[in-house]
Steps between C-alpha positions, in 0.01 A plus 500: 500500500784742556570501129198737483718776633696485179209531271457810290191723513370325195541147645335618830189610301508177290535282816202680659282443198595134470475443875144616519389322182631177641366551849154543363494126439625373828304384804631785708518814279774734572367849545753704681392817328132407475522538127161440323523209252279704261750785481820471327662833486847578653661832511856535599591847621866549448656704801804585293327713237155516628368363190242216467467195287144403423387166387133423456545129565662551846350629830621842636764517758562852638821593653479800737818698445484682827446227750639235267208273569370253245123489475241386265327766300125379501425783253333669798698791638470491881501888497161482315338266759203689633329242714616351841310314746366182641125515550222546237355867546142344482566304820470822703294714270799681375612601151823457307555882495461548879826699509485673164351831599681552827782741585817300575603745764193412708557126425861523624393697806258242622716203406789642693275580796354145510831339466614671826206341700436163639168452326219300649384195325205671308716798409751259346217329326398824333857576399517136351208584288629838411855392405455152367193544274572479131509852378673746282783674662457862600698747285421849635789630711610145573720261292405136436827412680396690821158340513631151426759555770220571753335175394831304533583651839151432630526134399854473659375661822192278504732189468221281356698293278212322331360835410846612383533182281151558343596868424825394337318233285220717389721797425800350317569811277481763774817715488739488798333170625845374583470680827216290631623182329829544693320544826301191430794270400732634777231436763470131435878451450571668840269228634700233322227437259674543162248275322219736619698799362549321163133433442443854395721468196247262352275806454759776417594579141735793532672690782729784468725414779843335512429383851174333411642342188791361695257363753311318215829343393552376855155344484566332168816338647314401813231337271783314310427701182861579451488533127243783527712663784809489274313646207393805721851549612635486154233753389597722789871481446454569130277819538609625831709468806485226765551531871836336578376360832187344332695374213740332746235328677310406191811314372519321836138386488532398128795276601756698311701606811549352841325631803658802674471689831410841352203660688296797426213648704433791260155344437307186577568351148878532540476373856312196402743433215783534753344238712427250227839521346697450836511167658633649837267813498513694818382852567487694825233761507534828677272748667460696173436184289203547285176329587491310182834332573384401855187342344723311248741385776202388709309321253800324363617376850824706470469688837689433806317302774395754757591255776859543397492880540748626758282720739820672606526641157259797483528531120389138450205541737382823329549321165263234614253749623501681166475172301203391725323826429551446124361145529820309460490340834184393691420707796517214731871457410570848613307454830697181565817691445379753762465218749877436472596827670591492863365753753521529876210479731504878567464576129198277459332639814561857397449448136322840442819680588758249421421457127562873451861462601572227235558505133155487323523131397607393842220701655244316272652173609450603871149604457407183300657275767308678783190450290541128512550502869194678606147383555374851599279619223547871587878464486463279198322764294736783639806297386331432162445869446869568580623238259291618234613863547859373492450314174318812347777746602758270330281496180445124551124502446450151353645282775267530804129527371445127491660426827327795656160376378573152664588674837202720495265210428594344825360801694136546534367846409349567841859464649631779291579829690323806355810662377589194286161449343589668178822301479319180556230563241747614230734216542292196582436322175134480474332177447392425148162661465209278409340603171205711583180431329247768411189495700211646318246739663207585262385767746802722413562593142878465486504165698231346292516215245551774233864442597497183284508722195847626598596144560399419137232257636191703365401620154428865435126443436465311819687742712299789349168340612646412844638856552164676415303246714720572799477874448129463488507341864757759614276789387213368706727490805495862636774423747752389225764751420730452205867471614811585302558134431147478363549787266847368395332161410208647310723730295710206404199301384382789292848554354488144375155560323262386775182698443381637839152645487492884521251492790770370728748782413390705800621221736848602457719790384624453147723791445830433312802554733784503252719809482515671174869400445422131544204514276700681227771224513240228478319671188858548345567128530790543752411174671852404595581820670171495692587155628824634624314769687270245669806292597650808650188578703476162657890483538621283785143464649303177470135542377352432842700782646381765250219743606163434330495828301826424341388145417169641348720748299719235361205266417339776300817559307527128414133515402578765245806319371298181477778306676259250652737240641679747714179672613332166595805415704452814705118453535541148625752613750316785651121436457407141626451371844744214546508220746 
């Protein structure tokens, strides 16, 4: 295979053509560039003179001069891609041009604002719909690159890898998608799941990234597709430059050279290559070692046994604390390490003062040991609070929550001192709530069986009759007063086309509450921007914590937008009586 390196450009093109023609007849077709068998056009861009050779019988290959990346030209310029998304607009009553009429400055303002918040589940759901619905990209005062970057960063921050995978698959031609592809493949590789990383390449046709293309070559070797891997290397060497470290490791994996001890932690790909090409691989992480390396070391069983840590070596203990916080070690391993520290009786008795005189990690060990020795619930919760504070002050936020929850669960709530009530409630892991069922009450409009309509269990004609029949009974009841929830429900029904008889209009106030600004945006088709504003209104609050006026306001907006699914979720959260 190494003879390929000696081939001229003409022979490389000829080889590619022949290779794919032959592959079409094999049981396992070779498809390293995802070349469509129905298309047979290759274009070789010559870097030396920037001229092109066209042949109508060959498929196009485009060489990017600037980045020296070899990609397939699918006759669709990524710069002309106008659509990017995951969901069908019709799923939520949206349109494909939901961003087209909005000012990019406003879009960027709200996206920046929302990205700085820890959004509630429902706010995040709204943002999901806004950013991941298939739509034209906005172009007024915002570039497609800027908007796409918001989408990518949102998916990265969300860390929903199934969602990321679906987005990559459904948007193969989106420009700069290498950013999110790299995040996806790096994540699984850092967890020692190379095969999982490599799965994505079954769906990717082209990527303008040396890193991602090198990763693909690594995958091909791992899948024992060495001929394809060699071909890609030859193409890259012919039309561009190769990373010396990667080429060295490539030759080792291909069997051309002996294994070596060269290690690079520049990125997770090079680190994994270092591991796979070194029989005696050893790496000592440091305090500033990146999280992805800790993950790789942990999942590849390359970390030092915590039981062998010298507790007299402060750097080693702090290293274990940091690694535990990053998930490389189990929390229990750290707590077992804390047990190995030796303290005198006075320190244990006067723990509240003694721990302050010790280095932070020793102080935590002292508090933990004292915790294990006491049966006094008041002292136990006080020590737990001290230990949590110490972890928090050292920015070790992920170590103690689970253990703290176990400790607090051993204490009955009626035994908690009043000054620790809030601490107890916030840190005791709540029991998994039983699923609450809706209890219908046909004497109250918003609690009645009309709710079945929003559960998609009742047809519109049926709910129309039931609504008017119930309103007839309510009208006769002089003591009944329409609540805000009742009004919210009847407005939602009418918004969906339910015909409420005019004689019942006086039962409730039916004035529109939407500000002129919002109404103008809805009329102008700025649906995406309106959704961003709703997400901003809700922010970090859960639906049950929002005041009823705000909920009513949001529901009215969603009625106007015809985003039925989102609206129904709100209604079923705030209207029914649940048991």
